[in-house]
C-alpha positions as CSV (number, residue, x, y, z in Angstrom):
1,M,-8.3,-2.4,-15.4
2,Y,-10.8,-3.9,-13.0
3,Q,-9.1,-7.3,-13.2
4,M,-5.8,-5.8,-12.1
5,M,-7.5,-3.9,-9.3
6,I,-8.9,-7.1,-8.0
7,L,-5.7,-9.0,-8.4
8,L,-3.8,-6.4,-6.5
9,L,-6.0,-7.0,-3.5
10,F,-4.3,-10.4,-3.1
11,N,-1.0,-8.7,-2.4
12,N,-2.3,-8.1,1.1
13,S,-4.3,-11.3,1.7
14,L,-4.2,-14.9,0.4
15,E,-8.0,-15.3,0.5
16,L,-10.8,-12.7,0.2
17,T,-14.5,-12.9,0.3
18,I,-16.5,-11.4,-2.5
19,E,-17.9,-9.0,0.1
20,K,-14.3,-7.7,0.9
21,I,-13.5,-7.4,-2.8
22,Y,-16.7,-5.5,-3.3
23,D,-16.1,-3.2,-0.3
24,Q,-12.5,-2.4,-1.4
25,T,-13.2,-1.9,-5.1
26,Q,-16.8,-0.6,-5.1
27,I,-17.3,-2.3,-8.4
28,E,-21.0,-2.8,-9.1
29,F,-21.9,-6.3,-7.9
30,D,-23.1,-7.7,-11.3
31,L,-20.0,-6.4,-13.0
32,L,-17.8,-7.7,-10.2
33,L,-19.2,-11.2,-10.7
34,Q,-18.6,-11.0,-14.5
35,I,-15.0,-10.0,-13.8
36,L,-14.5,-12.7,-11.3
37,N,-15.9,-15.3,-13.6
38,S,-13.5,-14.2,-16.3
39,L,-10.6,-14.7,-13.8
40,F,-12.0,-18.1,-12.9
41,R,-12.2,-19.1,-16.5
42,S,-8.6,-18.1,-17.0
43,K,-7.8,-20.1,-13.8
44,I,-6.1,-17.2,-12.1
45,L,-8.6,-17.2,-9.3
46,I,-10.5,-20.1,-7.7
47,S,-13.4,-20.3,-5.3
48,T,-12.6,-22.3,-2.2
49,Q,-16.2,-23.3,-1.4
50,S,-17.6,-24.6,-4.6
51,I,-16.7,-26.2,-7.8
52,D,-19.7,-24.5,-9.4
53,Q,-18.5,-20.9,-9.5
54,T,-21.8,-19.7,-10.9
55,N,-23.4,-19.9,-7.4
56,L,-21.2,-17.3,-5.8
57,D,-22.5,-14.9,-3.1
58,M,-21.0,-12.2,-0.9
59,N,-19.7,-14.8,1.5
60,S,-17.9,-16.9,-1.1
61,T,-14.1,-17.0,-0.5
62,I,-11.8,-16.5,-3.4
63,K,-8.1,-17.1,-3.7
64,L,-5.3,-17.1,-6.2
65,S,-4.7,-20.3,-8.0
66,N,-1.4,-21.9,-7.1
67,N,-1.3,-23.7,-10.5
68,F,-1.7,-20.8,-12.8
69,I,0.2,-21.3,-16.0
70,R,-0.1,-18.9,-18.9
């Protein structure tokens, strides 16, 4: 459910910071990072700043992957 809530945010914007995702979903920050990491591993989302997605912070920008293939 949380994954879908996050993905729906991208209907209104092509890129979002983690802070904006947090503000709009109010998901606890540690849980939010776990969910985002799950979406990174499945290659649905990507971080625009860093290849190492373990060093994300509130200012990290996230976008939908253009190459997502199920």
